[in-house]
N, C-alpha and C positions, 0 to 999 in steps of 0.2 A: 533898548538892548537888541542888537542884531545877532541873535543866537546862532541861527543856521549857518551863516557864512563864517562866524567865528569858529564853530565846531569843524567846519570843513578845513579851515586853515590849521587848526590844532591837530586834526587827523593827519593832515599832510606832514606835519612836523613829527608826530609821535607814532603814527601808524596804529597798530592795535593796542598801544599803551594809552590811548584815549578810549575809555569805555563808556557806553551808554547801556550796558546790560542791566536789566531790572534788579538782579541780586546785588550787583556792585553798587548801584545807586541806593538800594535799601540799606546796605551795610553802612553807607556814609550818611545815612539819615538817622542813625541810632545814637542813643545817649546812655551813659551809665546811670542816669537818674531819671526822675519823672519828666524831664524837659523834653519836648518834641518839637519838630519843625519839618517842613517839607524836605524832600530829597533834592540833591543837586541835579542839574541837567546833564552833567557828565562828570567823570572823574579822570584826571590826568595822572600818569605815573612817570615823572621825568627821571632822567639819569644824571643830569649835570646842571650846574648853575646856568650855563648857556641856554639849556632848554627851558628852565624856569623863566629866565629873562625874556625868551621868545614868546612864551605863553603870556607873560605880562604885557608885552607889546600888542599882541593880538587882542587880548582882553581890553586894553585901552582903546584900540581902534574901533572896537564894536560895543563898548560900554558893557562888558560882561563881567560880573563879580568873580573874584578869586578867593577861595577859602582854603587855608592851610590845614592839613590833616597829618597827625603823627601816628600814634598808636590807638587813638580813639578812646582814651581812658579818662578824659576830663569830665568833671562832675557838674558843670554849670552850662553845658550846651555851647561851649566856645566854638566848636567846629561845625556847627549846623548851618546849613545854607538857607537862611531865613528868607532871602529874596531870590533863591535859585542861583544859577551860575555854574561855575566849574570848581570842584574840589580838587586841590593839588595834593595828592597823596605822596609822602616822601618815603614810602616803603622801600623803594629801590635805591635811595641815596642814603646808604647806611654803612659807609666805610670809615675806618680809622685812617685818616690821612697821614698823620705824623704824631709820634710820641717823643718828646724830648725829656728824658729822665732827669738829666742834670737840672733842668729848669722846672721840673714837675708841671709840664704842660702837655696837653693833647689837643690836636686839631682833628675834628670829626665832622662828618656830614650829619644833617639833622635827623635822619631816620633811624640812626642807631639807638638802641635802648640802653638804659643805664646798666642793666645786667649783662648785656652783650659787651659793652665797653669794659666792665670790670672783669669779665671772663677773659678778654683780650689782654688786660693789664696784669693778670694773676702772677706772671713770672717776672714782673718788673719791680716788685716791692712797692708799687703805687696802687691807689684806688681812687675812684670818684665817689664822694661820700653822700651826695644829696639823694635821699631815699624816700620818695613819696608813697611807697608801698606798692603801687602798681608798677609793672615793668614798662614804664612810659618811655617815649622817645625823648631824646635830649633836646631836640628842637622844640617839641611841645612843652617840655619842662621849662625851657627858657622863655617861651612865649607867654606862659602862665606865671612865671616867677615862682616856680614850685619850691617846696621845702620838704618837710616830713620828719621822720622820727629822729634823724641825726642832726637836725638843724641847730639844736642847742649846743652841740659840740663843734660843728664844722661850718655852720652858716647855710644860707639858702642859695638858690641859683643866682641871686643878685651878687652874692659874695664869691661865687666860683666860676663866673663867666668873665673872661678877660677881654674877649673881642668877638665880633660877628662879621659874617658876610651876609649881606641882605640885598634882595631884589625889591626895588621900590615900585610903586605903581607906575606903569609906563615902560618898565624894563630896565631902568638904570640900576647898576650894581655898585654898591658901596661897601667899604670895610670900616669897621669901628674898632677902637681900642688898639692894643698892641700886645706883644709877648713880654713886656716888661712888668715887673711887679707893681709898678705904680706910674701915674702920669698926671701932669698938671696942664696938659695941652688941650685947651678948648672945651667946648661943651661935652659932657659925658653921654655921647650918643649910644654907647653900649647899654647904659642904664635906662635910656629912653625906650629902647626896643625890648629889653628884658621886661616882660610883664605887659607888653602892648597887645598881646593876644592876636597877632596877625593883622591888626587893623592899620599898621603903618607900612608893612612890607613882609616879605616871606624870607625866613632865615634859611640860608643854604649852606652855612658852615659856622662852626663854633670853635673858639679857642677856650679851653677849659683849664682851670687850676686843679691839679691832682694833689693828693696827700699820701704820706708814707703809710703803708700798712702797719698798724700797731703791733708791737712786739708781744704784748699780752692783752687779752680780752677777758672780762669777767661780767657776767650778767646775773640778775637776781629778780625775783618777784617777792612782794611782801604785802600782806593784807592789813587793813586798817579798820578800826571800830566804826568809822563814819567817813562820809565824803569830805567833811570839813577837816578831819584829822589828816587825811591823805593829802589834800591840797595845801594845808598849812605846812606839812612836811616838805612839800616841793618848794614853797616859798622860803623856808628856812634854809634848805640845801642850797638854793641859788644865792641867797644872801651871804652864806658862808663862803661862797666862791669855790665850792668843790667842782673840779672839772669833769662834769658828766658828758659822756658821749651821747646818751639817750636817757630821758626820763619821761615815761609815759603813764597816763592815768586811765584806768578803766573802771566805770561804776559797776555795781554788783550785777545789773542786767546784762552788761556787756560781757562780764566774766562768765556768766551762765551761758550765754550764747556761744562764746568761744570754747567753753568746755564741751558743749554738745557737738559743735562743728568740727573741732580739731582734736577731739578725743583726749582732752586734758583733764586734770583733776585739781585745778586751782581752787582755793577757798573762795566761795561766792560772796565776797565782801568787796568794798572799794579797794582797789589794787593799784600798786605802782610796779612798773617794770622798768628796770634801770640797767645801764651798761656803762662800763668803765674801760677806757683804752689807755695804754701807756706801757711802761716797763713793768715787769712782774712786781717789784717792790712798790712802785707808784700805784698800781692797780689795787694791791692789797691795802695800802694805806687809805686810798680813796673809799674803798668799800667799807673799811672799818669805821671811817668817820661818818659815812652815810648811815651805817647801821646804828651808830650811837644817836644820830639825830632822829632816825625813824623810831627807835625805841622810846624816845621821849614823847612821841605822839601816838603811842600805843600799838605800834606795828607788831604783827605776829606772823608766824608761819613763813619765815625767810626760806626761800628755795634758791640755792646758788647753782648756776649753770656754768661751770668753769670749762667743761669740754666743749670743743667747737661745735659738735653735733647738737649738744643741749642748747647752746646759744642760737643756732639756726632754727631749732624747733620753737624756741620761745618767740622769736621775731617772725617766723612763719605764722604762728598763731596770731600775733598782733596784727600783721598785715592782712590776715584773713578775717579781721573783725567785721568789716563791712558786709561781706557775703554771709558771715555767721549771724549778724544781726538781721539781715533780710530773711534768712532761713528761720529765724525765731518766730516770724509771723508769715507763714506760707502764703504766697500770692501777693505779698505786700510790695509796694514801691516805696522809694525813700525820698523825702525832702531832706537834703543834707545841709546842715548849717556849718558855719566855719568862721568863728570870730576870734579875735586876738586882743588882749588887753594888757596893760602894764602888770607886771608880776605882782605888784602890791595890791592890785584890784582883783586878782585871780579868784580868791576864795569867795568874795562877794559875787562876782559874775557867775561862778559855777553854782553857788547855793541858790541864788535868785532864779537861775535858769532851771534848776532841778525842781524848785517849788512851782514854777510856772507850768512845766510839763506835767507835774503830778496833778495839777488842777485842770488839765486838758483832757479831752476824750481819747487821745491817742498816745501810744507808748513812744518814748524817745530816749533810748540809752545814750549815755554821755561818755565820751572818751577824748583823748587828745594829747598833743605834744606840749604838756603843760610847763615844761622847763623854759619855754619862751612865751608863755601866756596864751597859747593857741589851743582851743578845744572845739569839739564838734558835738552836736546832738543829731542822731540819726532818727528822724521823725518818720515813723512807719505808718503808711496810709493804705487803706483799701482803695485801689484804683477805680472800683465801681461805686464808691461812696463819695460824692462831691463834697459832703460836709467835712470829711477827713482832710481833703486837700485844703479847704478853707481854713480849718483849724491849724494845720501845719504851717501854712503861709503866715497866719497871724502870729504864731509862735516864733517863726523865723524872723519876722519883722521886729518883734519885741526884743529878740536876742540882739539883733543888729543895733537897735536904739540903745539898748543897755550898754553894749560895747562902746558906742560913741559917747554916751554919758560918762563912762568911766575912763575916757581918754584913749580908747582903742580904735579898732578898725573893723569894718564889716566883713573883711576876709583876710585871714592870715596866710592862706596858701592856695586856695582853690581858684581864686580869681573871680572875675565879674561875669563873663559870658552873657547869657540871657537871664540867668537866675537872679542876679544882683544889680542889674542895670538901673532899676528904679530907686536904688539906695545911694547912688553916686553923689547926687546933689547934697544929701544930708551929710555925707562925709567931707566933701571937698568944697562945697559952696561955690564961690566965684572961680576957684581954680579949675573946676570942671569945664567951665567955658574956655579956659586957656588950653585945656586938653583938646577941646573941640577945634580951636584955631590951629593947633599943631596938626591935627588930623587933616583939616582942610588944606593946609600948606603942602603936606607930603602926599596927600591922596585927594586932589580936588574933585575928582569924579565919584568919590566914595565907592571904590571898587574892591578895596581890600577888606574882606570880612565885614561887609556892611551890616548895620543893625546892632553892633556891639560897641561897648566901651564909652561912647560919647553920645550926646543928645540926638 
């Protein structure tokens, strides 16, 4: 790696938008979880695709790694510069390029966040539904194949990205996909890059599928006598085909943490939070059908939030669950798990996980987007106690093995990053080697986010 001449050329290109300031480097070495790595050698703030392509050409000429950075909200250390190099921060590429309301399409730059896009769309009657909780950048969300609370109703980033503009290693710029609703033309390169975590190229533009803002929205919470009853209610609801926009599970420890953090007064029992979208009559019918199912599993304490501000308060509470859980053990760090199983195996997976955590020396509240079989345990560790980290990693490993045994996956939405790299062979077998060959073909010098995704 010829770092000094590369930085000289990048500084000539970007001027003071190439930073080596210690505070800037330290910011780009942080993670939302316990995962750490060294700081990058510099941080670039490009304005255009042309500048990103020029950065990639310089990097290739001097064998300098490039690591994409969005809002820095990922949970598995995806954007950490494990071998040094230059972090490419897309903060200043955050424009809405085009909205075609008739086609329900938006073209955006990668640095715009989901909340900023939806604020821009407010008067169009459209919105972008993928909601991972954090106000993540859309480029980062595509790179990690994010989903979140609304995935059960609207799908994940995989379902809502129609096309991409990408700068490959070496500086070549390609476009994938189209603005048509479907295509049978060639390999699905859009799907290849969505979820590639910046290891194959840097996303510089996204074409997104938008959805109509619902005419009516209704949300509710209800408590259950046990974790099993709540999860079985979810399974029954999905099997009945009730069109849920969101259906979230919180165990009693999570509810207690959210009550304390968000000044709520929810019953501190296993809880479901649900939301329905549609016409006023449709929403009412869906809510009534869900209420009947939930009552059959012993649900109690229904709280309906029909007013818009009540719905916002409910989901603000749910999205704040992670900091709420961290606050429940002051000074703690979190090892965050993220598995997804077939809906038929959900109850077994959650119950076995809860029993495993109960037998461990550390707390681990459970919550998740259980309508699509995805749940998390937030394993709280004392960063000064290495035994806690050992116990948490062992729990996380067993959760992953359990998910695979039940036909699921080691990550439903957080991605691989550094945290789950060691589990890829167990999930993919020989197919992991195929991923490695794809990486070697598109990035033969291993400059795009090295140390991630492949062996």
